[in-house]
C-alpha positions in Angstrom: -11.2 -6.8 17.6 -14.6 -5.7 18.9 -15.2 -2.6 21.0 -15.4 -4.5 24.3 -12.0 -6.1 23.8 -10.5 -2.8 22.8 -11.8 -1.2 26.0 -10.4 -4.1 28.1 -7.1 -3.9 26.2 -6.8 -0.1 26.8 -7.2 -0.6 30.6 -4.3 -3.1 30.7 -1.0 -2.0 32.2 1.8 -1.6 29.6 3.4 -5.0 30.2 0.1 -6.8 29.8 -0.5 -5.0 26.5 2.7 -6.4 25.2 1.6 -9.9 26.3 -1.7 -9.4 24.5 0.2 -8.2 21.4 2.5 -11.3 21.6 -0.6 -13.6 21.7 -2.0 -11.8 18.7 1.4 -12.1 17.0 1.5 -15.9 17.7 -2.0 -16.2 16.0 -0.9 -14.2 13.0 2.4 -16.1 12.6 0.5 -19.4 12.6 -1.6 -18.2 9.7 1.3 -16.6 7.7 4.2 -19.1 8.1 4.6 -22.8 8.3 6.9 -25.7 7.6 6.6 -25.0 3.9 7.6 -21.4 4.1 11.4 -21.8 3.4 10.7 -23.9 0.3 8.1 -21.4 -0.9 10.7 -18.6 -0.4 13.3 -20.5 -2.5 10.7 -21.1 -5.3 9.8 -17.4 -5.3 13.5 -16.4 -5.6 14.0 -19.0 -8.4 11.1 -17.5 -10.4 12.8 -14.1 -10.5 15.2 -15.3 -13.2 12.5 -16.8 -15.5 12.3 -15.7 -19.1 9.2 -13.8 -20.3 8.0 -17.0 -22.0 8.2 -18.9 -18.8 6.3 -16.3 -16.9 3.7 -16.1 -19.7 3.1 -19.9 -19.6 2.9 -19.9 -15.8 0.4 -17.0 -15.6 -1.7 -18.5 -18.4 -2.0 -21.8 -16.6 -2.8 -20.2 -13.3 -5.2 -17.8 -14.8 -7.1 -20.6 -16.5 -7.6 -22.3 -13.2 -8.7 -19.2 -11.4 -11.2 -18.2 -14.1 -12.7 -21.7 -14.3 -13.0 -21.8 -10.5 -14.6 -18.4 -10.3 -17.2 -19.0 -13.0 -18.2 -22.4 -11.6 -17.7 -22.3 -7.9 -18.1 -18.6 -6.8 -21.8 -17.5 -6.4 -21.3 -13.9 -7.6 -19.5 -14.9 -10.8 -21.6 -17.9 -11.6 -24.8 -15.9 -11.4 -23.2 -13.2 -13.5 -22.4 -15.7 -16.2 -25.8 -17.4 -16.0 -27.5 -14.1 -16.5 -25.4 -13.4 -19.6 -26.2 -16.9 -21.0 -30.0 -16.2 -20.5 -29.6 -13.1 -22.6 -27.9 -15.1 -25.4 -24.3 -14.1 -24.6 -22.1 -17.0 -25.6 -18.8 -15.3 -24.7 -16.4 -17.8 -23.1 -15.3 -17.2 -19.5 -12.0 -18.8 -20.4 -10.8 -15.5 -21.8 -10.0 -12.6 -19.4 -11.1 -10.0 -22.0 -14.7 -11.3 -21.7 -14.9 -10.5 -18.0 -16.4 -7.1 -16.9 -14.7 -4.7 -14.5 -15.3 -5.5 -10.8 -16.0 -2.4 -8.7 -15.3 -2.2 -5.0 -19.0 -1.5 -4.3 -20.0 -4.9 -5.5 -17.4 -6.5 -3.3 -18.4 -4.3 -0.4 -22.2 -5.1 -0.6 -21.9 -8.9 -0.4 -18.3 -10.1 0.2 -19.4 -13.7 1.0 -20.8 -14.1 -2.5 -17.1 -14.0 -3.7 -16.1 -17.0 -1.5 -16.0 -20.3 -3.3 -18.8 -22.7 -2.2 -16.4 -25.5 -1.3 -14.8 -23.3 1.3 -16.0 -22.5 4.8 -15.3 -18.8 5.7 -15.3 -19.7 9.4 -12.1 -21.8 8.7 -10.4 -19.0 6.7 -8.6 -15.9 7.8 -10.6 -12.7 7.6 -8.8 -9.5 6.8 -10.2 -6.0 6.4 -8.9 -3.2 4.2 -8.3 0.1 6.0 -11.4 1.7 4.6 -9.6 4.7 3.0 -12.3 5.3 0.4 -15.4 4.0 2.3 -16.6 1.1 4.4 -13.7 -1.4 4.9 -13.8 -4.5 2.7 -13.7 -8.1 4.0 -11.2 -10.5 2.5 -11.1 -14.2 3.3 -8.0 -16.3 2.6 -6.9 -19.9 3.3 -3.8 -20.7 5.2 -2.3 -22.0 1.9 -2.9 -18.7 0.2 -1.4 -16.7 3.1 1.7 -19.0 3.2 2.2 -18.4 -0.5 1.8 -14.6 -0.2 4.1 -14.1 2.8 6.8 -16.4 1.3 6.9 -14.0 -1.7 6.9 -11.1 0.7 9.8 -12.5 2.6 11.7 -13.3 -0.6 11.2 -9.9 -2.3 11.3 -7.5 0.6 13.4 -9.0 3.3 15.7 -11.5 1.5 16.5 -9.0 -1.3 18.2 -6.9 1.3 19.8 -9.5 3.6 17.0 -9.3 6.2 14.9 -11.9 7.9 11.6 -12.2 9.8 13.7 -13.9 12.6 15.6 -10.6 13.1 14.4 -7.9 15.4 12.3 -5.4 13.5 10.0 -2.4 14.2 6.8 -1.1 12.6 5.5 2.4 12.9 1.8 1.8 12.3 -1.8 3.0 12.8 -3.1 0.2 15.0 -4.3 1.5 18.4 -1.6 -0.4 20.3 -1.8 2.3 23.1 -4.8 4.3 24.2 -5.3 7.5 22.2 -5.3 9.6 25.3 -1.8 8.3 26.4 0.5 11.2 27.4 3.4 9.3 28.8 5.5 6.4 27.3 5.4 3.6 26.4 3.8 4.5 23.0 4.6 1.0 21.8 4.2 -2.7 22.5 6.7 -5.6 22.2 5.3 -8.5 20.1 7.7 -11.3 21.2 6.1 -13.8 18.8 7.1 -11.9 15.7 10.3 -10.2 17.1 8.5 -6.9 16.6 8.5 -3.5 18.3 5.1 -2.0 17.3 5.3 1.8 17.6 2.1 3.9 17.5 2.2 6.3 14.6 -0.5 8.4 16.3 1.7 9.6 19.2 4.8 10.8 17.3 5.5 14.4 18.3 8.3 16.7 19.4 7.4 16.1 23.0 7.5 12.3 22.6 10.3 11.8 20.1 13.1 11.1 22.7 11.0 8.3 24.1 10.6 6.8 20.6 14.3 7.1 19.9 15.2 5.5 23.2 12.8 2.6 22.6 14.2 2.0 19.1 17.8 2.1 20.2 17.1 -0.1 23.2 15.3 -2.8 21.1 17.8 -2.6 18.2 15.7 -3.5 15.2 17.6 -4.1 12.0 14.7 -2.7 9.9 11.5 -0.8 10.2 8.2 -0.9 8.2 6.2 2.3 8.1 4.0 4.6 6.1 6.4 7.1 4.4 4.3 10.0 5.8 4.6 8.7 9.4 8.3 7.8 9.0 9.1 11.3 7.6 7.4 12.9 10.7 9.4 10.8 13.1 12.6 11.5 11.1 11.9 15.3 11.1 11.5 15.2 14.9 14.6 13.1 15.4 16.6 15.7 13.3 15.1 18.6 15.2 16.0 17.0 18.6 19.5 16.0 17.4 19.0 12.4 18.5 21.2 9.5 17.4 19.4 6.5 15.7 21.8 4.1 14.1 20.5 0.5 14.4 17.9 0.7 11.6 19.7 -0.1 8.3 16.6 -0.3 6.1 13.2 1.4 6.2 10.6 -0.4 4.2 7.6 1.8 3.2 4.0 0.6 2.6 0.5 1.8 1.9 1.6 5.1 0.2 3.9 6.2 -2.6 7.2 7.6 -1.4 7.8 11.3 -2.3 11.4 12.4 -2.9 11.4 14.8 0.1 10.2 12.0 2.3 13.0 9.7 1.1 15.5 12.4 1.7 14.5 13.3 5.2 14.2 9.6 6.3 17.6 8.8 5.0 19.1 11.8 6.6 17.6 11.2 10.0 17.8 7.4 10.3 20.9 6.8 8.2 19.1 3.9 6.6 18.2 3.0 3.0 14.6 3.4 2.0 12.8 0.7 0.0 9.3 1.3 -1.4 6.6 -1.4 -1.7 3.2 -1.6 -3.2 0.3 -3.8 -2.3 -3.1 -4.1 -0.8 -5.2 -6.4 1.5 -6.9 -7.9 -1.5 -3.5 -9.3 -2.6 -4.3 -8.9 -6.4 -1.1 -7.0 -7.1 2.2 -6.2 -5.4 5.6 -4.8 -6.0 8.9 -4.0 -4.2 11.9 -1.9 -4.8 15.3 -3.5 -5.5 18.7 -2.1 -4.6 18.8 -0.2 -7.9 15.7 1.8 -7.2 13.4 0.0 -9.5 9.9 -1.1 -8.3 9.4 -4.7 -9.5 5.9 -6.2 -10.0 5.2 -9.7 -8.6 3.7 -11.6 -11.5 2.9 -14.6 -9.3 0.5 -12.4 -7.2 -1.7 -11.1 -10.0 -2.1 -9.8 -13.5 -2.1 -6.0 -13.9 -3.9 -4.3 -16.8 -3.7 -0.6 -17.4 -7.1 0.9 -18.3 -8.2 4.3 -19.6 -9.1 6.8 -17.0 -12.5 7.6 -18.6 -13.6 4.3 -20.3 -13.5 0.6 -19.3 -11.1 -0.3 -22.0 -7.4 -1.2 -21.9 -5.1 1.8 -22.3 -3.6 2.2 -25.8 0.2 2.0 -25.5 1.6 -0.3 -22.9 3.6 2.4 -21.2 0.8 5.0 -20.8 -0.4 5.6 -17.2 -4.0 4.7 -16.3 -6.1 2.8 -13.9 -4.8 -0.5 -12.4 -7.3 -3.3 -13.2 -6.0 -6.5 -11.4 -6.8 -10.2 -11.5 -5.6 -12.0 -8.4 -3.7 -15.3 -8.9 -2.9 -16.2 -5.3 -6.4 -16.5 -3.8 -8.6 -18.9 -5.8 -10.9 -19.3 -2.8 -12.0 -15.7 -3.1 -11.0 -14.7 -6.6 -11.2 -11.1 -7.7 -11.3 -10.9 -11.5 -10.5 -7.6 -13.3 -10.8 -5.8 -10.0 -10.4 -2.0 -10.0 -8.1 -1.5 -7.0 -8.4 2.3 -7.1 -4.8 3.0 -8.0 -3.2 4.6 -11.0 0.2 4.3 -12.6 2.1 2.8 -15.5 4.1 -0.4 -16.3 7.6 0.1 -17.8 8.1 -1.3 -21.4 9.1 -5.0 -21.5 12.4 -4.0 -23.2 13.5 -2.1 -20.1 15.7 -4.3 -18.0 16.9 -3.6 -14.5 20.6 -3.7 -13.4 19.7 -6.1 -10.5 19.4 -8.9 -13.1 15.8 -9.9 -12.1 13.4 -10.5 -15.0 10.4 -9.3 -13.0 8.6 -6.4 -14.8 9.0 -2.9 -13.4 6.5 -0.2 -12.6 7.1 3.1 -14.4 5.5 4.9 -11.5 2.6 4.6 -9.1 0.7 7.9 -9.0 -1.6 7.1 -6.2 -5.3 6.5 -6.0 -7.5 7.2 -9.0 -9.3 9.9 -6.9 -6.0 11.7 -6.4 -6.9 14.0 -9.2 -7.6 17.7 -9.8 -10.3 18.9 -12.2 -9.4 21.9 -14.3 -12.0 24.5 -15.4 -12.0 23.0 -18.9 -12.8 19.6 -17.5 -9.2 18.2 -17.8 -8.1 15.7 -15.1 -4.7 16.6 -13.8 -2.7 13.7 -12.3 0.9 13.3 -11.1 1.3 16.5 -9.0 4.5 15.4 -7.2 6.7 17.6 -9.5 5.0 20.7 -8.1 7.2 20.3 -5.0 10.4 19.0 -6.7 13.5 20.8 -5.5 11.7 23.0 -3.0 12.3 23.3 0.8 9.1 21.4 1.7 8.9 18.7 4.3 5.4 17.6 3.4 2.5 19.0 1.5 -1.1 18.4 0.5 -3.1 19.9 -2.3 -6.8 20.3 -1.6 -9.2 21.3 -4.4 -12.1 23.2 -2.8 -13.7 24.3 -6.1 -12.8 24.5 -9.7 -11.4 28.0 -9.0 -9.6 27.4 -5.7 -6.8 25.2 -4.5 -5.5 25.1 -0.9 -1.9 23.9 -0.3 -1.2 22.8 3.2 2.6 22.6 3.7 5.2 22.0 6.4 8.2 24.2 5.5 11.9 23.4 5.7 14.4 26.0 6.9 15.1 27.5 3.5 11.4 28.1 2.7 10.9 31.7 1.6 8.0 33.9 0.3 9.2 33.2 -3.2 8.7 29.5 -2.6 4.9 30.1 -2.2 4.8 32.0 -5.5 6.7 29.2 -7.3 4.3 26.5 -6.0 1.3 28.6 -7.2 2.9 29.2 -10.5 3.6 25.4 -11.0 0.0 24.6 -10.1 -1.4 27.3 -12.4 0.8 25.9 -15.2 -1.0 22.6 -14.9 -4.5 23.8 -14.0 -4.9 27.2 -15.8 -6.4 30.1 -13.9 -7.0 29.1 -10.3 -6.5 30.7 -6.9 -3.9 29.1 -4.8 -4.2 29.5 -1.0 -1.0 28.6 0.9 -1.6 27.4 4.5 1.4 26.6 6.7 0.7 23.8 9.2 2.7 21.8 11.7 1.7 18.6 10.2 -0.6 17.7 7.3 -3.8 16.0 8.6 -3.9 12.2 8.4 -7.0 10.1 7.8 -8.5 7.9 10.5 -6.4 5.0 9.4 -3.2 7.1 9.6 -2.7 7.4 5.9 -1.5 10.5 4.2 -3.3 11.9 1.1 -1.1 14.2 -1.0 -4.1 15.2 -3.2 -7.7 15.7 -2.0 -10.5 16.7 -4.4 -13.5 18.0 -2.6 -15.6 18.5 -5.7 -18.8 16.4 -6.1 -18.9 13.4 -8.4 -20.8 15.5 -10.9 
């Protein structure tokens, strides 16, 4: 939405903002769902019981199609392969291992060069990433691609838990659905086209929490989708105000990993189960949590390779954590091959089976973005810092590396927080980092980025 439309929207009275949201919802629904949706959902559910050999065959066939289309129909890749041929490189584009790593900067500089020549971008859906790590990316998709993706989404997020897009649901999100300066409710809009109550994550506070709780109870959504950081803030304020909230049976998180203390406070406040998801606007990889707490990858969305943190080579040992390098299988009209998504984690061994009975591979853990890292004095990169806060009375926290010698920990304390808790946090960090000063800073809420996302680790050191 351009600036002029946003200004016009912000001047609308609340009922008309809901009308505008419903019109937008109708547009989105027409792109995401169709007469083929129910059949696609059933196919996605059927694939969950496939054997490893069936998945391997399906992925190999789909990958062959995507690689051929990328090398012959997509300007960026065709020029890349032509340049290699001119230099005498005879490597075949039919093998994924012959393709280089695709960085986000290349996609950001000329996104249209990644759209297949037999497609018209004006007749495709244009999506933008949130721009967490720079200028937002532009992603074009056909209606066929979006139908396929949202059918898998419905199957493995809602259907797994007895939910449906046709039920009332809520989202606590970062879209500016109400003016930033709004001081009085409503801090939400009703999107009738998608049965959705859209709550502004940017207006949650102790002052406004009763209005939020009243709106949720009045609308009666069966489930809610939210950033875990935003949901935990709402949950904390609901607990503090002693407000009842019983209609939401499931909270589905997105965009950020779920920390144990977030899961605990959300469950305690809402009385609902928490299910984690993983994905991105580029739709080259996705995962969702089953009822047994395992995060299952979606092999029909993309291939995920785990690469070394320091070199562009696959990680030795399939269960070792590293960078996610992903090849999308759903969007052959804007294929992203060996794309570095900026996330880090590990895939569980193939021999590890989940009690839910699904044969989808599981993620060992997702550690967050590759720049969620601290640099020790001796040059070591220190990842996976969640355990620093395990078992401690912390509601949320953020570690900021201001220099190789100094860390700042911004934290929101729980009632049992004591002076000794600070010392324990410092000790745990020093155990990982070596000699480093740890400054503890108590805050009412850890600052969010412009897109509303929460960063648990921030490294302010220069690239050098």
